C-alpha positions in Angstrom: -80.0 10.4 45.0 -76.2 10.6 45.0 -75.5 6.9 44.4 -75.8 6.9 40.6 -73.4 9.8 40.4 -70.8 8.0 42.6 -71.1 4.7 40.6 -70.6 6.7 37.4 -67.5 8.4 38.7 -66.1 5.1 39.9 -66.6 3.5 36.5 -65.0 6.4 34.8 -62.0 6.2 37.1 -61.6 2.5 36.4 -61.8 3.1 32.6 -59.1 5.7 32.8 -56.8 3.4 34.9 -57.4 0.5 32.5 -56.6 2.7 29.5 -53.3 3.8 31.1 -52.4 0.3 32.0 -53.1 -0.8 28.4 -50.8 2.0 27.0 -48.0 1.0 29.4 -48.3 -2.6 28.4 -48.1 -1.8 24.7 -45.1 0.4 25.3 -43.4 -2.3 27.3 -43.8 -4.9 24.5 -42.4 -2.6 21.8 -38.6 -2.9 21.0 -36.9 0.4 20.2 -35.1 0.5 16.8 -31.3 0.7 17.4 -29.7 2.8 14.7 -26.5 3.6 16.6 -24.0 1.7 18.6 -23.0 2.8 22.2 -20.3 5.1 20.8 -22.8 7.1 18.9 -21.7 5.8 15.5 -24.0 4.2 12.9 -24.4 0.5 13.6 -22.0 -1.7 11.5 -23.4 -3.5 8.5 -22.3 -7.0 7.8 -19.5 -7.1 5.3 -20.2 -8.8 1.9 -16.6 -8.7 0.6 -13.5 -10.0 2.5 -10.0 -10.0 1.0 -7.1 -11.9 2.4 -3.5 -11.9 1.2 -2.3 -15.4 0.8 0.8 -15.2 -1.5 3.6 -12.7 -2.4 5.5 -13.5 -5.5 9.2 -14.5 -5.4 9.5 -14.4 -1.6 11.4 -17.0 0.3 8.4 -18.8 1.8 5.7 -20.9 0.2 2.7 -20.3 2.6 1.7 -16.9 3.7 0.9 -16.0 7.3 0.5 -12.7 8.9 4.1 -12.9 10.2 5.3 -13.8 6.7 3.5 -10.8 5.1 4.9 -8.5 7.7 8.4 -9.7 6.9 8.0 -8.4 3.4 6.0 -5.2 3.8 4.9 -2.8 6.5 1.9 -1.2 4.7 -1.1 -2.5 2.8 -3.5 -0.4 0.8 -6.9 -1.9 -0.4 -9.0 0.2 -2.8 -12.1 -0.5 -4.9 -13.1 1.4 -8.0 -16.4 1.3 -10.0 -16.3 0.5 -13.7 -16.1 4.2 -14.6 -12.9 4.6 -12.6 -14.2 6.3 -9.5 -12.8 5.2 -6.2 -15.6 4.0 -3.9 -13.7 2.4 -1.0 -10.2 2.4 0.5 -8.6 1.1 3.6 -5.0 1.4 4.7 -3.2 -0.9 7.1 0.1 -0.7 8.9 2.3 -3.3 10.5 0.9 -3.9 14.0 -2.8 -3.6 13.0 -4.8 -6.5 14.3 -6.3 -7.1 10.9 -3.1 -6.7 8.9 -3.4 -8.7 5.7 -7.2 -9.0 5.7 -9.8 -6.3 4.8 -13.6 -6.4 4.7 -16.1 -4.1 2.9 -19.8 -3.6 2.5 -20.6 -2.9 -1.1 -23.7 -2.5 -3.3 -24.1 -5.2 -5.9 -22.1 -4.7 -9.1 -18.7 -4.9 -10.7 -15.6 -3.4 -9.1 -11.9 -3.1 -9.7 -10.1 -4.4 -6.6 -6.5 -3.1 -6.1 -4.1 -4.1 -3.3 -0.7 -2.6 -2.9 1.9 -4.0 -0.5 5.1 -1.9 0.3 7.2 -0.4 3.1 7.3 3.3 2.2 7.1 5.9 5.0 3.5 6.8 3.9 0.6 5.7 1.7 0.6 6.2 -2.1 -2.1 8.4 -3.7 -4.7 6.0 -5.0 -7.5 8.4 -6.3 -6.9 7.1 -9.8 -6.2 3.4 -10.4 -4.2 4.4 -13.6 -1.9 6.5 -11.6 -1.1 5.1 -8.2 1.6 7.4 -7.1 4.5 7.2 -4.6 6.6 10.3 -4.0 10.2 11.1 -3.2 9.1 12.2 0.3 7.7 8.8 1.4 10.3 6.8 -0.6 10.2 3.8 -2.9 10.5 0.2 -1.7 9.8 -3.3 -2.8 6.2 -3.2 -4.0 3.6 -5.9 -4.8 0.3 -5.6 -6.6 -3.0 -7.4 -6.9 -5.5 -6.2 -9.5 -8.8 -7.9 -10.5 -12.3 -7.1 -11.5 -14.8 -8.7 -9.1 -18.5 -9.0 -9.0 -20.4 -8.5 -5.8 -23.8 -10.2 -5.6 -26.3 -11.5 -3.1 -23.8 -14.0 -1.5 -20.9 -12.7 0.6 -17.6 -13.0 -1.3 -14.2 -14.0 0.0 -11.1 -13.5 -2.2 -7.7 -14.9 -1.5 -5.3 -12.4 -3.2 -1.9 -13.3 -4.6 0.3 -10.3 -5.1 3.0 -9.9 -7.7 6.2 -7.8 -7.5 6.0 -4.9 -10.0 9.2 -3.0 -9.2 12.7 -3.1 -10.6 15.7 -2.6 -8.3 19.1 -1.0 -8.9 21.3 -2.0 -6.0 24.2 0.5 -5.9 27.3 -0.6 -3.9 30.3 1.5 -3.1 33.4 -0.7 -2.6 35.9 1.9 -1.4 36.0 4.1 1.7 34.3 7.4 2.1 36.6 10.4 2.2 36.4 12.2 5.5 34.7 15.2 4.1 31.7 13.3 2.6 28.5 13.9 4.5 25.8 13.1 2.1 25.1 10.8 -0.9 22.4 11.8 -3.3 20.9 9.6 -6.0 18.8 10.9 -8.9 17.4 8.6 -11.5 15.2 9.0 -14.6 13.7 6.7 -17.1 11.4 4.9 -14.8 8.3 6.0 -12.9 7.2 6.7 -9.3 3.6 5.9 -10.3 2.1 2.9 -11.9 -1.1 1.8 -13.6 -2.8 -0.9 -11.5 -4.2 -2.6 -14.7 -0.7 -3.3 -16.1 1.8 -2.8 -13.2 3.9 -0.6 -15.5 4.9 3.0 -14.8 2.4 5.6 -15.9 4.4 8.8 -15.8 8.0 9.9 -16.4 9.5 10.7 -13.0 12.6 12.1 -11.5 13.2 9.9 -8.5 15.5 10.8 -5.7 17.1 9.4 -2.6 19.4 11.2 -0.1 21.3 9.3 2.6 23.7 10.6 5.2 27.1 9.1 4.5 28.1 6.3 7.0 30.8 3.8 6.9 28.3 1.2 7.9 26.1 1.8 4.8 27.6 1.3 1.3 24.6 -0.4 -0.3 21.7 1.7 -1.6 18.5 0.3 -3.1 16.9 2.4 -5.9 13.4 1.2 -6.9 11.4 2.2 -10.0 8.3 1.1 -12.0 9.4 0.5 -15.5 7.2 1.4 -18.5 7.6 -2.1 -19.9 9.2 -5.4 -18.7 12.6 -3.9 -19.6 14.1 -0.4 -19.6 17.1 1.8 -18.7 17.4 4.4 -16.0 19.9 7.3 -16.2 21.4 7.5 -12.7 23.4 10.5 -11.3 25.2 9.8 -8.1 26.8 12.8 -6.2 28.7 13.0 -2.9 28.3 16.2 -0.9 30.1 17.8 2.1 28.3 19.2 5.1 27.5 22.4 3.2 26.0 20.5 0.3 28.8 21.2 -2.0 29.4 18.5 -4.6 32.6 16.6 -4.1 32.2 13.8 -6.6 29.7 13.1 -9.4 29.1 10.0 -11.6 26.5 9.2 -14.2 25.4 5.7 -15.3 22.9 4.2 -17.7 21.6 1.1 -15.9 19.7 -1.7 -17.8 16.7 -2.8 -15.7 14.1 -5.6 -15.9 10.9 -5.8 -14.0 11.2 -8.1 -10.9 14.9 -8.2 -11.2 17.8 -6.7 -9.4 20.6 -4.8 -11.3 23.7 -4.7 -9.1 26.0 -1.7 -9.7 29.2 -1.8 -7.7 32.7 -0.4 -7.9 35.2 2.1 -6.4 33.2 5.3 -6.5 35.8 7.7 -5.0 39.0 6.1 -6.5 38.5 7.3 -10.1 36.3 10.4 -10.6 36.1 9.7 -14.4 34.9 6.1 -14.2 31.4 5.9 -15.8 31.4 2.6 -17.7 29.4 -0.5 -17.0 30.3 -4.2 -17.7 28.0 -7.2 -17.4 29.1 -9.7 -14.9 26.6 -12.6 -14.4 22.9 -13.5 -13.8 21.8 -15.3 -10.6 18.2 -16.5 -9.9 17.2 -15.7 -6.3 13.9 -14.9 -4.5 13.6 -12.2 -7.1 13.2 -13.4 -10.7 16.8 -12.6 -11.3 19.9 -10.5 -10.5 22.2 -8.8 -13.0 25.7 -7.7 -11.9 27.5 -4.7 -13.3 30.7 -2.9 -12.2 32.0 0.6 -12.6 
């Protein structure tokens, strides 16, 4: 009389085992969805925009390599803005980064303003607004190159070779006489140009008071003063003062220096020999790696 019960129990046991095996088999065949990488960060999405610098204007080499780029600038800033002017992406690179000179982005389809700035300042400019990319006295002003273009991102990955153009003007100030023993600091203050520029034009976008302070050294008598002009030509008003260790002014000269975008204006003379000398006289023009150089004396 117990046989039917035992058979029934055995068959129930078999069904349970088969059901468990089926569940384990299904779980073994499923592949879990990986949403994070081993470091716990979201998995990277394949880039659909790659930008590579391939030319810097008026530099002494024809073909650009990573080594060539690094000989001209130590920092690169890549930024993308939507058509309403909002910044949507930015990446900054420094000399020594493995990807120096190339940047990749993942973007939604649409039109963007792509801006690249190459320079050698001590920090990165403020790039919140493409119409006012701003350097400061604290990080300094250097030779600066710009790429600006409206691009369209679609279904196909986009690769852009980016040529950069020099947008600064340079006043190269040279002292030809010796420093008096009591001179400890040289201070340069110039107005008429800008420390900020509009990426769409490359011209200065504000009126700035730019400054440079350098400890006096017999080994340094040349000082490079950069600015972004408001047009292709302009004039800066330059005040140069020599100070002692207590910051007392020992000598002061003022100059009005004609400037041209992508050109060097050389200003040289005996700074300490005649405290009243403030005049300028044109010397000559010479074409070099820059678009040109203009020589003046004081």
